[in-house]
VMD Tcl script that draws the C-alpha trace (Angstrom):
set ca {
  {47.98 126.07 51.15}
  {46.30 128.88 49.64}
  {45.84 132.15 51.33}
  {42.82 134.28 50.77}
  {43.23 137.88 49.21}
  {42.06 139.36 52.61}
  {44.57 137.49 54.60}
  {47.21 138.37 52.13}
  {46.43 142.00 52.50}
  {46.32 141.79 56.20}
  {49.47 140.11 56.21}
  {51.20 142.90 54.19}
  {49.56 145.48 56.23}
  {50.75 143.93 59.56}
  {54.25 143.41 58.20}
  {54.44 147.02 57.09}
  {53.26 148.29 60.35}
  {55.63 146.08 62.26}
  {58.55 147.25 59.86}
  {57.44 150.85 60.67}
  {57.50 150.33 64.44}
  {60.98 148.66 64.27}
  {62.35 151.53 62.14}
  {60.76 154.18 64.40}
  {62.17 152.56 67.53}
  {65.64 152.32 65.82}
  {65.13 156.02 64.86}
  {64.25 156.88 68.49}
  {67.19 155.03 69.78}
  {69.45 156.97 67.40}
  {67.86 160.22 68.44}
  {68.30 159.29 72.20}
  {71.96 158.62 71.58}
  {72.49 161.77 69.62}
  {70.68 163.82 72.47}
  {72.69 161.97 75.04}
  {76.00 162.94 73.19}
  {74.67 166.52 72.93}
  {73.81 166.67 76.63}
  {77.23 165.16 77.58}
  {78.92 167.67 75.34}
  {77.15 170.59 77.06}
  {77.93 169.13 80.49}
  {81.67 168.94 79.74}
  {81.50 172.64 78.44}
  {79.72 173.80 81.49}
  {82.11 171.96 83.67}
  {85.08 173.50 81.80}
  {83.81 176.97 82.07}
  {83.16 176.81 85.79}
  {86.59 175.28 86.49}
  {88.01 177.97 84.25}
  {86.20 180.72 86.20}
  {87.15 179.12 89.50}
  {90.80 178.83 88.63}
  {90.72 182.59 87.86}
  {89.67 183.33 91.35}
  {92.17 180.73 92.80}
  {94.89 182.40 90.85}
  {93.69 185.80 92.29}
  {93.64 184.24 95.78}
  {97.30 182.96 95.41}
  {98.30 186.39 94.21}
  {96.82 188.14 97.23}
  {98.23 185.55 99.54}
  {101.77 186.20 97.99}
  {101.06 189.98 98.44}
  {100.12 189.52 102.03}
  {102.96 187.23 102.76}
  {105.41 190.08 101.43}
  {103.41 192.79 103.12}
  {102.21 191.32 106.42}
  {101.54 194.74 107.95}
  {99.23 196.01 104.95}
  {96.68 198.54 106.11}
  {92.94 198.14 105.70}
  {93.16 201.20 103.30}
  {95.82 199.78 101.15}
  {94.16 196.31 100.93}
  {90.83 198.08 100.09}
  {92.49 200.16 97.45}
  {94.13 197.15 95.94}
  {91.09 195.01 95.84}
  {88.97 197.95 94.29}
  {91.39 198.12 91.33}
  {91.42 194.20 90.98}
  {87.53 193.85 91.40}
  {86.57 196.81 89.08}
  {83.95 195.45 86.69}
  {83.88 191.90 88.17}
  {80.22 190.62 88.40}
  {81.12 187.65 90.38}
  {83.21 188.90 93.28}
  {80.96 189.62 96.37}
  {83.74 190.06 98.92}
  {87.34 189.31 100.25}
  {88.41 188.85 103.72}
  {91.65 188.30 105.25}
  {91.74 186.32 108.64}
  {94.71 186.42 111.09}
  {94.58 184.00 113.78}
  {90.99 183.12 112.57}
  {89.92 186.60 113.21}
  {88.85 189.00 110.34}
  {91.62 191.68 109.97}
  {90.91 193.04 106.44}
  {87.62 193.08 104.68}
  {86.53 194.22 101.16}
  {82.99 194.38 100.09}
  {82.35 195.87 96.42}
  {79.39 198.24 96.05}
  {76.00 196.51 95.30}
  {75.28 196.35 91.69}
  {72.10 198.18 90.22}
  {69.18 195.70 89.87}
  {71.23 192.92 91.53}
  {69.39 190.17 93.19}
  {70.50 188.23 96.39}
  {72.19 184.95 95.58}
  {73.94 182.34 97.53}
  {77.68 182.60 97.86}
  {80.32 180.19 96.95}
  {83.44 180.66 99.18}
  {86.99 179.84 98.29}
  {89.40 179.67 101.33}
  {93.08 179.63 100.82}
  {95.80 179.58 103.59}
  {98.31 182.60 103.72}
  {101.88 181.53 104.53}
  {104.68 183.90 105.39}
  {108.47 183.09 105.48}
  {110.26 182.88 108.87}
  {113.54 181.78 109.64}
  {113.96 179.53 106.49}
  {110.51 178.18 106.65}
  {106.96 179.18 106.30}
  {104.58 179.88 108.85}
  {100.95 180.12 108.70}
  {99.94 183.65 108.81}
  {96.20 183.30 108.41}
  {93.77 182.72 105.69}
  {91.98 184.51 102.68}
  {88.25 184.09 101.83}
  {86.85 185.09 98.57}
  {83.01 184.89 98.22}
  {81.73 184.58 94.63}
  {78.04 184.98 93.29}
  {77.18 181.28 92.78}
  {74.29 181.98 90.49}
  {76.22 184.39 88.24}
  {79.01 181.78 88.22}
  {76.60 179.20 86.74}
  {75.17 181.66 84.32}
  {78.43 182.87 83.02}
  {79.57 179.32 82.71}
  {76.53 178.63 80.39}
  {73.93 177.19 82.61}
  {70.54 177.04 80.39}
  {68.02 179.32 81.61}
  {64.30 178.28 82.32}
  {62.46 177.27 79.40}
  {65.66 175.98 77.54}
  {65.22 172.57 75.66}
  {68.22 171.49 77.54}
  {67.62 171.05 81.35}
  {70.52 171.03 83.67}
  {70.48 170.76 87.38}
  {73.45 171.21 89.80}
  {73.58 170.23 93.55}
  {76.21 170.23 96.13}
  {77.98 167.33 97.85}
  {75.56 167.46 100.67}
  {72.52 167.27 98.47}
  {71.63 171.09 98.32}
  {70.03 171.83 95.14}
  {71.91 174.72 93.39}
  {70.24 175.13 89.97}
  {67.67 173.36 88.24}
  {64.94 170.92 89.52}
  {64.91 167.55 91.14}
  {63.20 165.97 88.13}
  {66.33 166.43 86.23}
  {68.35 164.20 88.49}
  {65.56 161.71 88.49}
  {65.59 161.25 84.64}
  {69.11 162.37 83.85}
  {70.57 161.28 80.69}
  {74.12 162.19 81.62}
  {75.83 162.93 84.80}
  {79.27 164.47 85.96}
  {80.99 166.25 88.74}
  {82.85 169.54 89.15}
  {85.78 169.41 91.67}
  {85.99 172.50 93.93}
  {88.58 173.33 96.54}
  {86.21 172.33 99.48}
  {84.15 169.80 97.79}
  {82.32 168.90 94.52}
  {79.14 169.66 92.55}
  {77.08 166.97 90.88}
  {75.71 168.00 87.63}
  {72.77 166.22 85.81}
  {71.50 166.92 82.32}
  {68.79 165.84 80.01}
  {67.32 166.92 76.66}
  {63.83 168.65 76.52}
  {60.50 166.99 76.35}
  {60.73 164.37 73.50}
  {59.37 165.53 70.10}
  {56.35 164.12 68.42}
  {58.39 162.82 65.57}
  {57.83 159.20 66.29}
  {54.05 159.96 66.29}
  {54.15 161.13 62.86}
  {56.48 158.37 61.68}
  {54.20 155.74 63.12}
  {51.10 157.44 61.43}
  {52.77 157.64 58.17}
  {54.20 154.21 58.15}
  {50.79 152.97 59.28}
  {48.98 154.79 56.46}
  {51.60 153.31 53.89}
  {51.16 149.74 55.59}
  {47.39 150.15 55.34}
  {47.72 151.46 51.77}
  {50.09 148.43 50.92}
  {47.67 145.95 52.46}
  {44.65 147.42 50.49}
  {46.59 147.34 47.14}
  {47.92 143.72 48.02}
  {44.31 142.59 48.62}
  {43.00 144.29 45.31}
  {45.72 142.70 43.62}
  {45.33 139.38 44.96}
  {41.47 139.52 44.48}
  {42.01 140.57 40.74}
  {44.74 137.69 40.48}
  {42.21 135.16 41.97}
  {39.26 136.32 39.81}
  {41.40 135.99 36.76}
  {42.70 132.47 37.77}
  {39.07 131.49 38.73}
  {37.92 132.82 35.33}
  {40.49 130.92 33.34}
  {39.33 127.62 35.14}
  {35.55 128.01 35.43}
  {32.45 128.59 33.37}
  {31.62 132.28 33.50}
  {27.91 131.54 33.46}
  {27.46 128.65 36.03}
  {30.72 128.96 37.87}
  {31.46 125.39 37.54}
  {34.90 124.01 36.45}
  {35.48 124.15 32.59}
  {37.29 121.43 30.60}
  {40.72 122.56 31.57}
  {40.26 122.35 35.22}
  {38.23 119.15 34.73}
  {41.18 117.53 33.24}
  {43.32 118.49 36.24}
  {40.60 117.30 38.73}
  {40.48 113.91 36.95}
  {44.15 113.38 36.90}
  {44.22 114.07 40.72}
  {41.38 111.63 41.23}
  {43.07 108.90 39.30}
  {46.29 109.36 41.37}
  {44.19 109.21 44.62}
  {42.22 106.10 43.36}
  {45.45 104.35 42.42}
  {46.65 104.69 45.93}
  {43.30 103.68 47.66}
  {42.28 101.09 45.11}
  {38.83 102.70 44.69}
  {37.06 103.42 41.43}
  {36.13 106.47 39.57}
  {33.27 106.95 37.18}
  {32.96 109.66 34.62}
  {29.52 110.62 33.59}
  {28.90 112.78 30.44}
  {25.51 114.40 30.58}
  {23.56 116.30 27.86}
  {20.27 118.03 28.08}
  {17.45 116.77 26.01}
  {15.13 119.31 24.29}
  {17.14 122.28 25.27}
  {17.44 123.79 21.86}
  {13.88 124.85 21.67}
  {14.44 126.78 24.92}
  {17.00 129.11 23.27}
  {15.13 129.43 19.89}
  {11.63 130.11 21.35}
  {12.46 131.96 24.53}
  {15.74 133.57 24.13}
  {19.30 133.06 25.49}
  {18.35 134.65 28.64}
  {15.86 131.85 29.52}
  {18.46 129.37 28.22}
  {21.05 130.85 30.52}
  {18.69 130.73 33.66}
  {17.95 126.91 32.74}
  {21.93 126.16 32.65}
  {22.24 127.71 36.03}
  {19.38 125.80 37.49}
  {20.83 122.63 36.08}
  {24.20 123.31 37.83}
  {22.46 123.82 40.90}
  {20.53 120.54 40.77}
  {23.63 118.60 39.66}
  {25.49 119.77 42.71}
  {22.72 118.33 44.96}
  {23.20 114.89 43.30}
  {26.73 114.28 44.09}
  {28.94 114.56 47.06}
  {31.28 117.56 48.00}
  {34.40 115.47 46.97}
  {32.97 114.77 43.62}
  {33.27 117.31 40.49}
  {30.63 118.87 38.35}
  {31.86 120.56 35.34}
  {30.39 122.19 32.20}
  {32.33 121.40 29.09}
  {30.07 123.14 26.37}
  {26.84 124.70 25.77}
  {24.49 122.09 27.49}
  {26.96 119.34 28.21}
  {28.08 118.79 31.70}
  {30.43 116.14 33.24}
  {30.27 114.47 36.51}
  {33.31 112.96 38.22}
  {32.52 110.31 40.93}
  {35.39 109.61 43.25}
  {36.27 106.89 45.88}
  {33.40 104.45 44.71}
  {33.47 100.81 45.89}
  {31.17 99.54 43.36}
  {29.80 100.81 39.92}
  {26.17 100.37 41.41}
  {26.90 103.74 43.37}
  {27.24 105.49 39.96}
  {24.18 104.04 38.77}
  {22.41 105.21 41.91}
  {23.85 108.74 41.12}
  {22.55 108.70 37.57}
  {19.08 107.53 38.68}
  {19.02 110.64 41.00}
  {19.98 112.97 38.32}
  {17.21 111.57 35.99}
  {14.68 111.88 38.88}
  {15.70 115.41 39.61}
  {15.34 116.44 36.02}
  {11.71 115.02 36.01}
  {10.87 118.24 37.94}
  {10.17 121.34 35.87}
  {12.58 124.13 35.69}
  {10.71 127.34 36.31}
  {12.16 130.41 34.59}
  {9.82 133.59 35.14}
  {6.36 132.63 33.80}
  {7.48 129.55 32.11}
  {8.23 125.97 33.21}
  {10.43 123.75 31.19}
  {10.59 119.87 31.58}
  {13.96 118.64 30.20}
  {15.32 115.30 30.22}
  {19.07 114.35 30.10}
  {20.99 111.70 28.45}
  {23.98 110.41 30.52}
  {27.08 108.26 29.14}
  {29.00 106.56 31.91}
  {32.65 105.21 31.81}
  {34.69 103.56 34.52}
  {38.14 105.05 34.45}
  {40.98 102.51 34.14}
  {44.45 102.98 35.71}
  {46.50 104.98 33.44}
  {43.58 105.88 31.17}
  {43.87 109.33 29.37}
  {41.36 112.08 30.31}
  {40.49 112.98 26.77}
  {40.00 109.21 25.71}
  {37.69 108.83 28.99}
  {35.60 111.84 27.99}
  {35.34 110.45 24.24}
  {34.05 107.18 25.56}
  {31.55 108.78 27.90}
  {30.40 111.01 24.99}
  {29.98 107.86 22.88}
  {27.99 106.19 25.59}
  {25.82 109.44 25.98}
  {24.96 109.57 22.29}
  {24.12 105.88 22.57}
  {21.66 106.88 25.36}
  {19.99 109.56 23.04}
  {19.70 106.96 20.17}
  {17.97 104.56 22.37}
  {15.28 107.18 23.38}
  {16.94 109.84 25.52}
  {16.46 110.43 29.30}
  {18.39 107.50 30.11}
  {21.77 106.43 30.84}
  {24.16 103.93 29.22}
  {27.63 102.38 30.06}
  {30.34 102.64 27.66}
  {30.92 99.18 26.01}
  {34.11 98.67 24.01}
  {33.49 97.82 20.42}
  {35.09 94.37 19.58}
  {38.18 94.67 17.40}
  {36.71 92.70 14.45}
  {33.87 95.13 14.19}
  {36.31 97.94 14.15}
  {38.13 96.32 11.08}
  {34.92 95.70 9.26}
  {33.89 99.19 9.69}
  {37.27 100.44 8.41}
  {37.04 98.19 5.24}
  {33.50 99.49 4.47}
  {34.89 103.03 4.73}
  {37.77 102.28 2.46}
  {35.46 100.72 -0.20}
}
mol new
graphics top color blue
foreach p $ca { graphics top sphere $p radius 0.5 }
foreach p [lrange $ca 0 end-1] q [lrange $ca 1 end] { graphics top cylinder $p $q radius 0.2 }
display resetview
């Protein structure tokens, strides 16, 4: 099945566009995986930093608890002086309170920082145990308050406007940082374990880049260009093939294509047991048209002859131009030779009408030679026989048709002998 150049170009363009979409999709998948890995890495780093900062204050609480255990009667002044030395320059510590029998006994609150903003607190609660008669007795508890917002910022939580979006919420659903939309479209989730609970952390990359748009646009342009080039190449190829097999003036099949058509017709006739008739047609009185009115008029006459011959045969038959004013008709699928004679009569009738070229009208007859193709008959032999029959029609008065009649073998020998003498 032959595909037209237009459909070939469209197929190439569609294949190129499909390939572009597949490659863009794969690239987008790789980009998503890369972003997911980057987000997961950032969440791991954030969790490690938060846990590291919390461990620092848990160690601090452990040390304070040990100090209170060894100095159960520590005064408020000594406790405040100790905490002041410990908390000097600390931006996270917001207060430390000792509770004895669940009642505050020592409280330390650092002075407010300049330009500080109120922030929610994260409270760490540690028990204080003292030794008593070979065992430990619960003396009270120690509460350490940390600035939750500063804790997350020091741990590396991205600020607003950062391409990487991270949100944090407590175990009871309270949003501590970020927006709920981050949890709704999170690429990676993790948790931070706290002494009295856990935080959920969700992260996602920023808004997707428009790289895919440009890739699709570029790929679509390349696919369109490939389709256009394929269409032009196929069109030139088809035109070249057509010119090689067709007459450049009338567009009819030439001798080369005629031979192929006759061979195909013979193969089909052998299967269907139908007949094939080959008609060789030569125009009468065509030479004066070229001599007196020029080749332009002669070309116009030949094109009109080609159109008229097409109206005399069926679409399954073949009309070919084999030389200047000589044409060949291949009549296929005939049940009787009388059908070929009817076509010949139709051709003679239609040529009786004048051919008008500009202001001139030409009445041209034609001489037709016909031969019934035999099974296995060579195309060149059939053309030669039809040509001989056509010349016999010219000798008998032109504007008529003649069947090819085999010359008896004895006559052939006599002609050969006379030629030898």
